[in-house]
LONU-255227 format. One line per field, with one value per atom (N, C-alpha, C, O, CB): atom name; residue in one letter; z, x, y. Coordinates in nm, 3 decimals. Glycine has a CB too. Example, Ala and Ser with C-alpha at 12.3 -4.5 7.8 and 13.67 -1.06 7.14 Angstrom:
2
at c(N CA C O CB N CA C O CB)
aa c(a a a a a s s s s s)
w c(0.780 0.780 0.780 0.846 0.905 0.708 0.714 0.787 0.804 0.572)
u c(1.319 1.230 1.320 1.424 1.131 1.285 1.367 1.290 1.341 1.408)
v c(-0.569 -0.450 -0.330 -0.332 -0.447 -0.225 -0.106 0.003 0.114 -0.060)
END
This chain:
119
at c(N CA C O CB N CA C O CB N CA C O CB N CA C O CB N CA C O CB N CA C O CB N CA C O CB N CA C O CB N CA C O CB N CA C O CB N CA C O CB N CA C O CB N CA C O CB N CA C O CB N CA C O CB N CA C O CB N CA C O CB N CA C O CB N CA C O CB N CA C O CB N CA C O CB N CA C O CB N CA C O CB N CA C O CB N CA C O CB N CA C O CB N CA C O CB N CA C O CB N CA C O CB N CA C O CB N CA C O CB N CA C O CB N CA C O CB N CA C O CB N CA C O CB N CA C O CB N CA C O CB N CA C O CB N CA C O CB N CA C O CB N CA C O CB N CA C O CB N CA C O CB N CA C O CB N CA C O CB N CA C O CB N CA C O CB N CA C O CB N CA C O CB N CA C O CB N CA C O CB N CA C O CB N CA C O CB N CA C O CB N CA C O CB N CA C O CB N CA C O CB N CA C O CB N CA C O CB N CA C O CB N CA C O CB N CA C O CB N CA C O CB N CA C O CB N CA C O CB N CA C O CB N CA C O CB N CA C O CB N CA C O CB N CA C O CB N CA C O CB N CA C O CB N CA C O CB N CA C O CB N CA C O CB N CA C O CB N CA C O CB N CA C O CB N CA C O CB N CA C O CB N CA C O CB N CA C O CB N CA C O CB N CA C O CB N CA C O CB N CA C O CB N CA C O CB N CA C O CB N CA C O CB N CA C O CB N CA C O CB N CA C O CB N CA C O CB N CA C O CB N CA C O CB N CA C O CB N CA C O CB N CA C O CB N CA C O CB N CA C O CB N CA C O CB N CA C O CB N CA C O CB N CA C O CB N CA C O CB N CA C O CB N CA C O CB N CA C O CB N CA C O CB N CA C O CB N CA C O CB N CA C O CB N CA C O CB N CA C O CB N CA C O CB N CA C O CB N CA C O CB N CA C O CB N CA C O CB)
aa c(x x x x x x x x x x x x x x x x x x x x x x x x x x x x x x x x x x x x x x x x x x x x x x x x x x x x x x x x x x x x x x x x x x x x x x x x x x x x x x x x x x x x x x x x x x x x x x x x x x x x x x x x x x x x x x x x x x x x x x x x x x x x x x x x x x x x x x x x x x x x x x x x x x x x x x x x x x x x x x x x x x x x x x x x x x x x x x x x x x x x x x x x x x x x x x x x x x x x x x x x x x x x x x x x x x x x x x x x x x x x x x x x x x x x x x x x x x x x x x x x x x x x x x x x x x x x x x x x x x x x x x x x x x x x x x x x x x x x x x x x x x x x x x x x x x x x x x x x x x x x x x x x x x x x x x x x x x x x x x x x x x x x x x x x x x x x x x x x x x x x x x x x x x x x x x x x x x x x x x x x x x x x x x x x x x x x x x x x x x x x x x x x x x x x x x x x x x x x x x x x x x x x x x x x x x x x x x x x x x x x x x x x x x x x x x x x x x x x x x x x x x x x x x x x x x x x x x x x x x x x x x x x x x x x x x x x x x x x x x x x x x x x x x x x x x x x x x x x x x x x x x x x x x x x x x x x x x x x x x x x x x x x x x x x x x x x x x x x x x x x x x x x x x x x x x x x x x x x x x x x x x x x x x x x x x x x x x x x x x x x x x x x x x x x x x x x x x x)
w c(-4.534 -4.477 -4.524 -4.642 -4.515 -4.436 -4.473 -4.403 -4.282 -4.436 -4.479 -4.426 -4.514 -4.630 -4.419 -4.462 -4.541 -4.473 -4.358 -4.558 -4.547 -4.496 -4.595 -4.716 -4.472 -4.545 -4.633 -4.646 -4.569 -4.579 -4.743 -4.758 -4.634 -4.601 -4.885 -4.565 -4.442 -4.334 -4.259 -4.394 -4.325 -4.228 -4.253 -4.159 -4.234 -4.381 -4.414 -4.383 -4.341 -4.561 -4.404 -4.375 -4.225 -4.185 -4.430 -4.142 -3.998 -3.934 -3.812 -3.935 -4.017 -3.960 -3.892 -3.940 -4.070 -3.779 -3.711 -3.796 -3.860 -3.577 -3.796 -3.868 -3.765 -3.735 -3.975 -3.711 -3.601 -3.648 -3.566 -3.501 -3.779 -3.830 -3.830 -3.856 -3.751 -3.804 -3.807 -3.951 -4.043 -3.745 -3.970 -4.105 -4.121 -4.212 -4.139 -4.036 -4.044 -4.168 -4.190 -3.915 -4.247 -4.365 -4.325 -4.266 -4.484 -4.356 -4.323 -4.451 -4.555 -4.227 -4.442 -4.556 -4.511 -4.408 -4.616 -4.590 -4.566 -4.690 -4.802 -4.538 -4.669 -4.781 -4.766 -4.659 -4.787 -4.877 -4.880 -4.988 -5.098 -4.905 -4.955 -5.051 -5.106 -5.029 -4.986 -5.238 -5.299 -5.419 -5.484 -5.340 -5.447 -5.566 -5.688 -5.679 -5.555 -5.803 -5.928 -5.962 -6.011 -6.040 -5.936 -5.966 -5.882 -5.932 -5.940 -5.755 -5.667 -5.714 -5.713 -5.523 -5.754 -5.804 -5.930 -5.948 -5.832 -6.017 -6.139 -6.110 -6.180 -6.224 -6.006 -5.966 -5.919 -5.949 -5.854 -5.847 -5.798 -5.913 -5.916 -5.693 -6.008 -6.121 -6.208 -6.245 -6.204 -6.241 -6.325 -6.471 -6.507 -6.277 -6.555 -6.698 -6.723 -6.680 -6.777 -6.792 -6.826 -6.705 -6.717 -6.923 -6.587 -6.465 -6.404 -6.314 -6.494 -6.452 -6.405 -6.258 -6.187 -6.489 -6.210 -6.070 -5.974 -5.879 -6.044 -5.996 -5.905 -5.915 -5.816 -5.936 -6.033 -6.050 -5.965 -5.899 -6.200 -5.969 -5.889 -5.740 -5.664 -5.923 -5.698 -5.557 -5.513 -5.403 -5.532 -5.597 -5.565 -5.546 -5.450 -5.674 -5.641 -5.636 -5.515 -5.447 -5.764 -5.488 -5.381 -5.241 -5.145 -5.400 -5.229 -5.097 -5.062 -4.944 -5.088 -5.163 -5.137 -5.104 -5.073 -5.026 -5.110 -5.081 -5.212 -5.316 -4.996 -5.203 -5.317 -5.312 -5.208 -5.316 -5.424 -5.432 -5.545 -5.662 -5.456 -5.509 -5.609 -5.608 -5.502 -5.581 -5.726 -5.740 -5.805 -5.910 -5.824 -5.741 -5.792 -5.934 -5.968 -5.698 -6.014 -6.151 -6.152 -6.053 -6.237 -6.262 -6.276 -6.303 -6.294 -6.155 -6.336 -6.366 -6.266 -6.295 -6.509 -6.150 -6.049 -5.993 -6.007 -5.934 -5.930 -5.878 -5.770 -5.752 -5.821 -5.700 -5.595 -5.618 -5.665 -5.455 -5.586 -5.603 -5.477 -5.397 -5.726 -5.460 -5.342 -5.380 -5.474 -5.283 -5.304 -5.318 -5.203 -5.086 -5.319 -5.235 -5.134 -5.130 -5.232 -5.164 -5.010 -4.990 -4.899 -4.788 -4.927 -4.944 -4.867 -4.855 -4.951 -4.933 -4.736 -4.714 -4.567 -4.483 -4.793 -4.535 -4.396 -4.354 -4.439 -4.376 -4.225 -4.172 -4.236 -4.275 -4.021 -4.246 -4.301 -4.447 -4.489 -4.290 -4.525 -4.665 -4.680 -4.766 -4.735 -4.595 -4.599 -4.562 -4.626 -4.504 -4.461 -4.420 -4.534 -4.562 -4.294 -4.599 -4.710 -4.824 -4.878 -4.762 -4.860 -4.970 -4.936 -5.018 -5.002 -4.815 -4.773 -4.772 -4.814 -4.632 -4.725 -4.723 -4.864 -4.888 -4.651 -4.956 -5.095 -5.158 -5.234 -5.177 -5.126 -5.176 -5.121 -5.196 -5.137 -4.991 -4.929 -4.990 -5.016 -4.775 -5.014 -5.073 -5.216 -5.257 -5.074 -5.292 -5.427 -5.426 -5.509 -5.496 -5.330 -5.319 -5.284 -5.337 -5.213 -5.197 -5.159 -5.282 -5.302 -5.049 -5.363 -5.487 -5.580 -5.638 -5.558 -5.595 -5.685 -5.638 -5.720 -5.694 -5.508 -5.454 -5.474 -5.514 -5.303 -5.446 -5.463 -5.609 -5.638 -5.415 -5.701 -5.844 -5.887 -5.966 -5.929 -5.837 -5.877 -5.817 -5.874 -5.834 -5.703 -5.639 -5.707 -5.692 -5.492 -5.781 -5.847 -5.953 -5.990 -5.910 -6.004 -6.104 -6.044 -6.117 -6.220 -5.913 -5.846 -5.750 -5.708 -5.769 -5.717 -5.621 -5.478 -5.385 -5.658 -5.461 -5.329 -5.252 -5.305 -5.339 -5.125 -5.047 -4.950 -4.906 -4.970 -4.915 -4.822 -4.897 -4.991 -4.708 -4.857 -4.923 -4.883 -4.765 -4.891 -4.981 -4.947 -4.879 -4.904 -5.075 -4.794 -4.727 -4.823 -4.918 -4.605 -4.796 -4.868 -4.766 -4.660 -4.936 -4.799 -4.707 -4.762 -4.873 -4.684 -4.684 -4.719 -4.623 -4.502 -4.715 -4.676 -4.592 -4.589 -4.694 -4.642 -4.469 -4.452 -4.461 -4.414 -4.317 -4.520 -4.532 -4.438 -4.449 -4.681 -4.346 -4.252 -4.271 -4.295 -4.108 -4.261 -4.260 -4.137 -4.032 -4.265 -4.147 -4.034 -3.909 -3.798 -4.074 -3.926 -3.810 -3.734 -3.618 -3.855 -3.799 -3.732 -3.658 -3.574 -3.832 -3.686 -3.624 -3.473 -3.428 -3.687 -3.398 -3.251 -3.181 -3.058 -3.215 -3.254 -3.189 -3.166 -3.113 -3.274)
u c(0.502 0.422 0.279 0.256 0.476 0.186 0.046 -0.031 -0.053 -0.011 -0.071 -0.148 -0.269 -0.258 -0.064 -0.385 -0.506 -0.602 -0.641 -0.571 -0.638 -0.732 -0.846 -0.824 -0.663 -0.964 -1.077 -1.097 -1.041 -1.206 -1.178 -1.206 -1.278 -1.267 -1.291 -1.352 -1.419 -1.316 -1.333 -1.515 -1.209 -1.102 -1.043 -1.019 -0.993 -1.020 -0.959 -1.053 -1.008 -0.918 -1.183 -1.279 -1.290 -1.329 -1.415 -1.255 -1.266 -1.142 -1.135 -1.295 -1.042 -0.923 -0.961 -1.049 -0.817 -0.897 -0.930 -0.893 -0.788 -0.861 -0.979 -0.952 -0.944 -1.044 -1.061 -0.824 -0.809 -0.765 -0.731 -0.711 -0.766 -0.738 -0.591 -0.560 -0.812 -0.500 -0.358 -0.316 -0.361 -0.273 -0.230 -0.186 -0.035 0.022 -0.229 0.028 0.173 0.202 0.139 0.228 0.299 0.340 0.457 0.555 0.379 0.447 0.550 0.603 0.538 0.496 0.722 0.781 0.828 0.893 0.900 0.793 0.833 0.911 0.864 0.708 1.031 1.111 1.132 1.167 1.249 1.109 1.122 1.222 1.219 0.986 1.311 1.407 1.348 1.321 1.548 1.328 1.264 1.341 1.414 1.122 1.324 1.382 1.304 1.188 1.383 1.370 1.309 1.178 1.086 1.405 1.168 1.044 0.928 0.817 1.063 0.955 0.852 0.809 0.691 0.901 0.907 0.877 0.792 0.697 1.008 0.827 0.748 0.604 0.514 0.809 0.582 0.446 0.369 0.250 0.450 0.436 0.371 0.341 0.235 0.461 0.434 0.414 0.298 0.210 0.544 0.299 0.194 0.212 0.304 0.058 0.125 0.133 0.104 0.002 0.034 0.197 0.186 0.166 0.114 0.072 0.207 0.198 0.059 0.034 0.242 -0.032 -0.171 -0.187 -0.268 -0.257 -0.110 -0.126 -0.083 -0.156 -0.044 0.034 0.082 -0.006 -0.028 0.228 -0.057 -0.148 -0.274 -0.319 -0.186 -0.329 -0.448 -0.417 -0.498 -0.500 -0.300 -0.261 -0.248 -0.292 -0.128 -0.190 -0.175 -0.311 -0.335 -0.097 -0.402 -0.534 -0.614 -0.676 -0.611 -0.613 -0.696 -0.640 -0.716 -0.713 -0.508 -0.449 -0.436 -0.438 -0.313 -0.422 -0.397 -0.252 -0.218 -0.485 -0.167 -0.024 0.053 0.011 0.030 0.166 0.257 0.342 0.399 0.346 0.351 0.434 0.533 0.495 0.347 0.660 0.765 0.859 0.890 0.844 0.903 0.992 1.120 1.117 0.925 1.233 1.362 1.385 1.342 1.477 1.453 1.486 1.604 1.677 1.516 1.621 1.740 1.709 1.595 1.824 1.814 1.800 1.878 1.911 1.847 1.905 1.978 1.887 1.765 2.028 1.944 1.862 1.763 1.658 1.951 1.796 1.707 1.676 1.761 1.769 1.553 1.511 1.440 1.393 1.419 1.434 1.370 1.231 1.214 1.455 1.132 0.995 0.970 0.982 0.891 0.935 0.911 0.763 0.702 0.994 0.705 0.563 0.557 0.610 0.485 0.492 0.484 0.339 0.262 0.569 0.303 0.167 0.134 0.220 0.066 0.008 -0.035 -0.035 -0.037 -0.176 -0.034 -0.026 -0.129 -0.095 -0.044 -0.252 -0.358 -0.330 -0.352 -0.495 -0.281 -0.250 -0.135 -0.138 -0.216 -0.032 0.081 0.035 0.075 0.194 -0.050 -0.101 -0.180 -0.163 -0.189 -0.264 -0.343 -0.253 -0.272 -0.442 -0.154 -0.064 0.015 0.026 0.032 0.070 0.147 0.060 0.104 0.209 -0.063 -0.156 -0.187 -0.198 -0.284 -0.202 -0.231 -0.111 -0.129 -0.267 0.010 0.131 0.139 0.165 0.259 0.116 0.120 0.013 0.039 0.099 -0.105 -0.214 -0.178 -0.210 -0.346 -0.111 -0.069 0.030 0.022 -0.007 0.125 0.220 0.148 0.182 0.326 0.050 -0.029 -0.100 -0.101 -0.132 -0.159 -0.226 -0.127 -0.157 -0.291 -0.008 0.093 0.139 0.155 0.213 0.159 0.203 0.094 0.122 0.238 -0.029 -0.141 -0.153 -0.175 -0.273 -0.139 -0.148 -0.034 -0.056 -0.146 0.087 0.200 0.189 0.240 0.332 0.123 0.108 0.002 0.002 0.072 -0.088 -0.194 -0.136 -0.200 -0.298 -0.017 0.048 0.164 0.253 0.098 0.162 0.275 0.224 0.108 0.361 0.312 0.275 0.311 0.288 0.342 0.369 0.408 0.282 0.192 0.505 0.275 0.154 0.168 0.067 0.117 0.291 0.305 0.354 0.434 0.403 0.305 0.341 0.481 0.516 0.239 0.561 0.695 0.685 0.591 0.783 0.781 0.775 0.812 0.887 0.869 0.758 0.795 0.865 0.809 0.670 0.985 1.060 1.066 1.114 1.202 1.017 1.027 1.124 1.114 0.888 1.219 1.319 1.296 1.286 1.461 1.286 1.271 1.409 1.508 1.203 1.413 1.537 1.526 1.432 1.563 1.623 1.626 1.754 1.860 1.614 1.744 1.867 1.949 1.892 1.834 2.080 2.168 2.139 2.154 2.311 2.099 2.072 1.948 1.930 2.058 1.861 1.739 1.758 1.676 1.628 1.865 1.889 1.909 1.987 2.012 1.838 1.852 1.762 1.764 1.991 1.683 1.594 1.458 1.370 1.582)
v c(3.097 3.202 3.183 3.155 3.341 3.198 3.186 3.298 3.293 3.046 3.396 3.507 3.522 3.562 3.640 3.491 3.497 3.595 3.576 3.356 3.697 3.795 3.808 3.807 3.933 3.818 3.842 3.992 4.070 3.773 4.031 4.174 4.227 4.345 4.200 4.139 4.180 4.212 4.308 4.069 4.132 4.160 4.297 4.373 4.053 4.329 4.457 4.573 4.679 4.460 4.553 4.658 4.685 4.794 4.620 4.585 4.600 4.661 4.673 4.467 4.699 4.761 4.892 4.964 4.787 4.922 5.046 5.166 5.168 5.054 5.265 5.388 5.499 5.565 5.417 5.520 5.614 5.752 5.836 5.561 5.776 5.909 5.948 6.064 6.006 5.855 5.888 5.914 5.846 5.773 6.012 6.046 6.033 6.092 6.187 5.956 5.936 5.851 5.748 5.868 5.896 5.820 5.731 5.778 5.916 5.603 5.506 5.443 5.446 5.398 5.386 5.316 5.178 5.163 5.397 5.078 4.939 4.895 4.910 4.845 4.840 4.791 4.641 4.590 4.865 4.570 4.425 4.386 4.439 4.357 4.295 4.241 4.112 4.019 4.218 4.105 3.989 3.939 4.013 4.023 3.810 3.749 3.795 3.833 3.595 3.790 3.836 3.767 3.832 3.814 3.637 3.564 3.616 3.630 3.413 3.646 3.701 3.839 3.873 3.707 3.919 4.054 4.045 4.122 4.133 3.952 3.933 3.899 3.944 3.824 3.822 3.786 3.909 3.923 3.681 3.997 4.119 4.214 4.277 4.189 4.225 4.316 4.267 4.345 4.329 4.138 4.083 4.120 4.194 4.130 4.069 4.098 4.246 4.299 4.010 4.310 4.452 4.542 4.653 4.473 4.494 4.575 4.581 4.661 4.712 4.497 4.503 4.467 4.528 4.411 4.368 4.324 4.434 4.465 4.197 4.492 4.597 4.721 4.790 4.633 4.749 4.864 4.845 4.938 4.882 4.724 4.693 4.704 4.758 4.552 4.653 4.661 4.806 4.841 4.587 4.889 5.032 5.097 5.169 5.105 5.070 5.132 5.086 5.167 5.100 4.956 4.902 4.929 4.941 4.754 4.938 4.960 5.107 5.143 4.894 5.191 5.332 5.361 5.475 5.379 5.260 5.278 5.291 5.242 5.158 5.358 5.363 5.237 5.204 5.493 5.167 5.047 5.071 5.081 4.917 5.079 5.099 4.979 4.923 5.231 4.940 4.825 4.874 4.938 4.710 4.843 4.890 4.836 4.726 4.847 4.916 4.878 4.783 4.772 5.003 4.715 4.633 4.487 4.442 4.644 4.417 4.274 4.189 4.074 4.245 4.245 4.169 4.059 4.068 4.262 3.957 3.847 3.892 3.831 3.738 4.000 4.049 4.196 4.272 4.028 4.234 4.372 4.419 4.338 4.387 4.549 4.606 4.657 4.733 4.721 4.612 4.659 4.755 4.717 4.539 4.878 4.981 5.012 5.045 5.110 5.002 5.032 5.154 5.151 4.908 5.261 5.384 5.428 5.421 5.496 5.472 5.522 5.520 5.495 5.439 5.547 5.536 5.389 5.301 5.599 5.364 5.228 5.135 5.023 5.229 5.179 5.094 5.059 4.945 5.164 5.155 5.130 5.032 4.944 5.260 5.048 4.955 4.815 4.717 5.001 4.804 4.673 4.609 4.490 4.685 4.687 4.633 4.585 4.476 4.739 4.668 4.632 4.506 4.415 4.749 4.501 4.384 4.259 4.152 4.408 4.272 4.159 4.111 3.991 4.197 4.204 4.168 4.096 4.000 4.293 4.141 4.075 3.932 3.838 4.155 3.917 3.784 3.693 3.576 3.795 3.747 3.669 3.626 3.514 3.751 3.713 3.680 3.564 3.474 3.803 3.567 3.457 3.327 3.222 3.489 3.334 3.216 3.159 3.038 3.252 3.245 3.201 3.132 3.028 3.320 3.193 3.136 2.998 2.907 3.230 2.983 2.854 2.749 2.636 2.866 2.786 2.693 2.650 2.532 2.757 2.745 2.712 2.620 2.528 2.840 2.645 2.561 2.421 2.324 2.625 2.410 2.278 2.193 2.071 2.295 2.255 2.177 2.084 1.985 2.271 2.115 2.031 1.951 1.906 2.116 1.933 1.869 1.762 1.764 1.972 1.669 1.565 1.605 1.528 1.433 1.723 1.771 1.808 1.874 1.893 1.766 1.791 1.909 1.964 1.667 1.947 2.060 2.183 2.173 2.025 2.298 2.422 2.466 2.462 2.532 2.507 2.556 2.692 2.767 2.564 2.725 2.855 2.968 2.948 2.856 3.084 3.205 3.294 3.323 3.277 3.337 3.421 3.562 3.584 3.365 3.657 3.798 3.862 3.844 3.869 3.937 4.001 4.150 4.215 3.969 4.206 4.350 4.415 4.360 4.383 4.532 4.608 4.728 4.807 4.653 4.741 4.852 4.932 4.875 4.800 5.064 5.145 5.112 5.082 5.297 5.116 5.084 5.166 5.116 5.105 5.292 5.377 5.334 5.371 5.520 5.256 5.209 5.079 5.043 5.192 5.008 4.878 4.895 4.979 4.809 4.815 4.818 4.916 4.923 4.848 4.993 5.090 5.032 5.099 5.217)
END
């Protein structure tokens, strides 16, 4: 996945005054979650502050955890974009010490309630 947005792109998002609160749930591996949390929670704290969205990460030590992003559409978009950008940074940094020339894919899985499937 490659999603690169500049701060200018984010500033140009339409602001149509909608106040609907939405929730996006992502199923992620522990390593990916660790990247989002950052040292002492600094990365996720910054994402929360800059996006205006609530970002909650399920507790536990299971291999996969659920990241829940809640807020208005613009806030969710900003938070999701910041998460994608963080993964891009991590991949680029890991490739600098590798002979691999192509970036590996990052797969994010959305979690939907059963009642929402097919609508």
